[in-house]
Structure formats: C-alpha cells, structure tokens
C-alpha positions as CSV (number, residue, x, y, z in Angstrom):
1,M,83.9,-39.9,153.4
2,Q,82.3,-36.2,153.8
3,K,79.0,-36.2,154.9
4,K,76.2,-34.4,153.2
5,V,73.4,-31.9,154.8
6,L,71.1,-29.9,152.8
7,I,69.7,-26.3,154.7
8,T,66.4,-24.6,153.3
9,G,66.3,-20.7,153.7
10,V,70.2,-20.7,154.3
11,L,70.7,-16.9,153.2
12,G,68.7,-15.6,156.1
13,G,69.9,-15.6,159.7
14,I,70.2,-18.6,161.2
15,G,70.1,-20.5,157.8
16,E,73.8,-18.8,157.2
17,G,75.0,-20.1,161.2
18,L,74.0,-23.6,159.9
19,A,75.5,-23.4,157.1
20,K,78.6,-21.6,158.4
21,T,78.7,-24.8,161.3
22,F,78.7,-26.9,159.3
23,K,80.8,-26.2,157.0
24,E,83.8,-25.7,159.9
25,S,83.0,-28.9,161.2
26,G,83.4,-30.8,157.8
27,Y,80.5,-31.4,155.9
28,F,80.1,-30.7,152.4
29,V,76.7,-27.8,152.5
30,I,73.9,-27.2,150.1
31,G,72.0,-24.8,150.3
32,L,68.4,-24.1,149.1
33,D,66.7,-20.5,148.7
34,I,64.0,-18.1,147.4
35,K,67.2,-15.4,146.9
36,N,69.8,-16.2,144.6
37,S,72.6,-14.3,146.2
38,Y,76.2,-15.6,147.3
39,S,77.2,-17.6,150.2
40,A,80.6,-18.4,151.6
41,Y,79.6,-21.1,153.4
42,C,77.9,-23.6,150.9
43,D,80.1,-26.1,148.6
44,K,76.7,-26.3,146.1
45,F,73.7,-23.7,146.1
46,F,69.7,-23.3,144.5
47,E,68.0,-20.9,143.9
48,F,64.5,-22.6,145.3
49,D,60.8,-21.9,145.7
50,L,59.5,-23.7,148.3
51,E,55.8,-22.4,147.5
52,K,56.3,-22.7,144.3
53,Y,57.2,-26.6,144.8
54,C,54.0,-27.5,146.8
55,S,51.5,-25.7,144.7
56,N,53.0,-26.6,141.1
57,S,53.2,-29.7,140.2
58,D,55.4,-28.8,137.1
59,Y,57.9,-27.3,139.1
60,K,58.1,-29.9,141.8
61,T,59.1,-32.2,139.1
62,Q,61.6,-29.7,137.0
63,Q,63.7,-29.3,140.7
64,E,62.9,-33.1,141.9
65,Q,65.0,-34.0,138.2
66,I,68.0,-31.3,139.3
67,F,68.3,-32.3,142.5
68,N,67.9,-36.6,141.2
69,N,71.2,-35.2,139.2
70,E,72.6,-33.2,142.3
71,I,72.4,-34.9,145.0
72,T,72.9,-38.4,144.9
73,E,74.0,-38.8,148.7
74,L,72.4,-36.3,151.6
75,D,73.3,-37.6,155.7
76,I,71.6,-34.8,156.9
77,L,68.0,-32.7,156.0
78,I,67.8,-29.5,158.0
79,N,64.2,-28.1,157.1
80,N,64.7,-24.4,158.0
81,A,62.9,-21.8,155.2
82,A,60.1,-19.9,156.9
83,V,57.5,-17.3,156.1
84,Q,56.2,-15.2,159.1
85,I,52.8,-13.3,157.6
86,L,51.9,-11.3,160.7
87,A,48.0,-10.6,160.3
88,D,44.9,-12.0,163.9
89,V,42.1,-14.3,162.9
90,N,39.9,-11.8,161.5
91,S,42.1,-10.1,158.8
92,I,44.4,-13.5,157.9
93,K,43.8,-13.7,154.1
94,L,43.6,-17.6,153.0
95,Q,46.9,-17.1,150.2
96,D,49.2,-16.1,153.2
97,W,47.3,-18.6,155.3
98,N,48.1,-21.6,152.4
99,K,51.6,-20.1,152.0
100,T,53.0,-20.3,155.7
101,I,51.5,-23.7,155.9
102,N,53.2,-24.7,152.3
103,V,56.4,-23.3,153.2
104,N,56.8,-23.9,156.7
105,V,54.9,-27.2,156.9
106,T,54.2,-29.0,153.1
107,A,58.0,-28.6,151.5
108,P,59.4,-29.9,155.0
109,L,56.8,-33.4,154.7
110,L,57.4,-32.7,151.0
111,L,61.6,-32.0,150.9
112,S,61.9,-35.4,153.4
113,Q,59.7,-37.6,151.2
114,F,62.4,-36.4,148.6
115,F,65.0,-37.3,150.3
116,L,64.4,-40.1,152.5
117,A,65.9,-43.0,150.2
118,R,69.4,-40.6,150.6
119,L,68.7,-40.3,154.2
120,E,68.1,-44.4,155.1
121,R,71.0,-45.2,153.1
122,G,73.4,-43.0,155.4
123,K,71.5,-43.7,159.2
124,G,71.0,-40.3,158.6
125,C,68.8,-37.6,160.1
126,I,65.7,-34.6,159.3
127,I,66.1,-31.4,161.5
128,N,63.1,-29.2,161.3
129,I,63.3,-25.6,162.7
130,A,60.7,-24.9,164.7
131,S,59.8,-21.5,166.7
132,V,58.9,-20.1,170.4
133,H,55.9,-20.0,168.4
134,Q,54.5,-23.4,169.0
135,Q,54.1,-23.2,172.5
136,L,54.1,-19.2,173.4
137,T,52.7,-16.9,170.7
138,K,51.4,-13.4,171.3
139,K,48.8,-11.5,169.2
140,R,48.9,-11.7,165.1
141,F,51.0,-14.9,164.9
142,I,48.1,-17.3,163.8
143,A,49.4,-18.5,160.9
144,Y,53.2,-18.6,162.1
145,A,52.3,-20.2,165.4
146,T,49.8,-22.7,163.6
147,S,53.0,-23.8,161.7
148,K,54.9,-24.1,163.9
149,S,53.0,-26.2,166.1
150,A,52.0,-28.8,163.6
151,L,55.8,-29.1,162.9
152,V,56.6,-29.9,165.7
153,G,53.9,-32.1,165.3
154,L,55.2,-33.6,161.8
155,T,58.3,-34.3,163.8
156,K,57.2,-36.3,167.0
157,A,54.6,-38.4,164.3
158,M,58.2,-38.8,161.4
159,S,59.8,-40.4,164.2
160,V,57.4,-43.1,164.9
161,D,56.7,-43.8,161.7
162,L,60.5,-44.2,160.2
163,Q,61.0,-46.7,162.6
164,G,64.7,-45.3,163.2
165,K,65.7,-45.9,159.8
166,V,66.2,-41.6,160.1
167,R,66.1,-39.7,162.8
168,V,63.7,-36.7,163.1
169,N,63.9,-33.9,165.6
170,S,63.1,-30.1,166.5
171,I,64.4,-27.2,167.1
172,S,62.6,-24.2,169.0
173,P,64.0,-21.2,169.0
174,A,62.9,-18.2,171.1
175,A,64.6,-14.5,169.8
176,I,67.2,-14.7,167.3
177,D,69.8,-11.9,166.2
178,T,68.6,-11.7,162.9
179,Q,67.9,-8.9,160.8
180,M,65.0,-10.2,160.3
181,L,64.0,-9.7,164.3
182,R,65.5,-6.3,163.9
183,D,63.4,-4.9,161.3
184,G,60.0,-6.5,163.2
185,F,61.5,-4.3,165.4
186,N,62.4,-1.2,162.5
187,N,65.6,-2.0,163.6
188,D,65.0,0.2,167.1
189,E,68.0,-0.4,169.3
190,K,66.1,0.8,172.2
191,K,63.1,-2.2,171.8
192,V,65.8,-4.9,170.8
193,Q,67.1,-4.0,174.3
194,Q,64.0,-4.3,175.5
195,L,63.7,-7.4,174.9
196,N,67.0,-8.9,175.7
197,E,66.0,-7.8,179.1
198,L,63.1,-10.3,179.3
199,H,65.0,-13.4,178.8
200,P,66.2,-14.5,182.4
201,L,69.1,-15.0,181.0
202,Q,69.3,-11.1,180.0
203,R,70.1,-11.9,176.4
204,I,68.6,-13.0,173.0
205,G,70.2,-16.4,171.0
206,Q,72.7,-15.7,168.5
207,P,72.5,-17.8,165.2
208,S,75.3,-20.0,166.1
209,E,73.9,-21.2,169.4
210,V,71.1,-22.4,167.1
211,A,73.5,-24.3,164.7
212,K,75.8,-25.9,167.0
213,L,72.7,-27.7,168.9
214,A,71.4,-28.5,165.4
215,L,75.3,-30.0,164.5
216,L,74.8,-31.7,167.7
217,L,71.6,-33.3,166.9
218,A,73.4,-34.3,163.6
219,E,76.2,-36.2,165.2
220,D,75.7,-40.2,166.1
221,E,76.9,-39.7,169.4
222,L,73.3,-38.2,170.4
223,G,71.5,-41.4,168.6
224,F,69.1,-42.0,170.7
225,I,67.7,-38.7,170.6
226,N,64.9,-39.0,168.5
227,G,61.3,-37.2,168.4
228,A,62.0,-34.9,170.4
229,N,61.5,-30.5,170.5
230,I,64.5,-28.9,171.5
231,C,64.0,-25.8,173.3
232,I,66.4,-23.0,173.0
233,D,65.1,-19.7,174.4
234,G,67.0,-18.3,177.3
235,G,64.5,-19.4,179.3
236,I,61.3,-17.4,178.6
237,S,59.5,-20.0,178.3
238,N,59.4,-20.2,182.3
239,V,59.1,-16.5,182.5
240,L,54.7,-15.2,183.9
241,K,54.5,-11.6,183.8
242,D,52.9,-9.5,186.6
243,I,51.1,-6.2,186.4
244,E,54.0,-3.7,188.2
C-alpha cells in the first residue's frame, strides 16, 4: 500500500526538496503551507497557518475537522515549516518571540498530537527539521536559535514518551542553498561564495541532500535510529576561526 507523508512548509526550498524526493520514491505527498500556490510534487495540498493553528481555537477546530475528513491515514509527519525573525536580546518583540515559538515548536507538537493515532497504526515516524542554530548561532538569532534548540529537545522527549510506537528524529542542517538563504544575503553572489568557503566541504548544502536524509530516516531499514538529532552541515560545526 502506498505510504503517505505530510510535509509542512512544503513550498519553501527544503520543503519542495522533501516533496520531490518522497514523491519520486513512491509516497503520496500531502503538503501544508501558509502560501497558496501550486506544487508539482504534492498529491494533496492545504493552505494552512501554523501560528493561527496554535493561537486560535476556532481555526484549530476547523482545520482538524478538514484533516479528519481528508487525511484518514498517515505514515510520516515532517515538521519542516519555520519562521526566522532576526532581532537581538534588547530588541526582540514579544509578538515575534511568540510567533517563532508557536510556528517552530508548538505547531510540531500539536500536529504530532493530532496525527499520533494514525502514525501509531502504521508504525510510522515523525521527522523534525531543526537547524545548526540549535548548537551554533550568531547575533540576532535569539528567537530562532532558542526555538530550534527546543525542537531538538522536543524530539528527544517525544521519542522517550512514545516508547517505539512512533519513531521521532530531527535533522539539523547548516546553510542550505534556498531562496530564503540568498534573500538573507540580498542575492549577493560574492557573499554566498564566502559562505561556501567557510565550510570545510567548500560548499553549502542542497535541499535534496536534506530530503534524502529524511527519506533514509523514514524507511524501516534504519528503524533503530530513534530520538536522534542528525547534523548535515558540511563540517561547519568543526570550524573554529582564528584571527588572521
């Protein structure tokens, strides 16, 4: 029987890579995204606001009724969607902090709770897309880094709670070549090249590489991996820069 995977943030760079890889591997792909746009790799798509799902009980009830009608079976849940709002400790606004925690941590928990019975029936798994920022960060990433650290903690705690009924793992990518990353550098190719050279591998990652790792974690052949956080970072976490 064809396995079903649900991917949040499916229209982003990593989300699209996940959808493409799972689709090409024979999965039925269900995509969620706050943007309403066409995806060639989704068999079913829902426009979905993760922050609203966490903060508005009427919206949550309405969306869950839709899911009950439209998604009766699920094997893999990939919590990929995230927001990245930059501000330092002195300037972060409470509304931006709350939005970051809701989208990046609370929504993965709530979706996992909601789909848990379906995932248990299929001995499925949950994959949370974290970030290198859970381990290494930089200025003005206080909300994002905190949320990704919490997501890794959630992954570990859920793996213990669920006692093998559903496997839970996370992936922590470093710089991945997406439009969001390039927008952060104002599409300055020289800065992107400098970022490439910071990595021991001399390049940043591709969305397809994150997706292929997720596919490996989803398959039964690696079923003993549970509660793990796997870094895919081109070796950047081994780098200690010195004054030249």
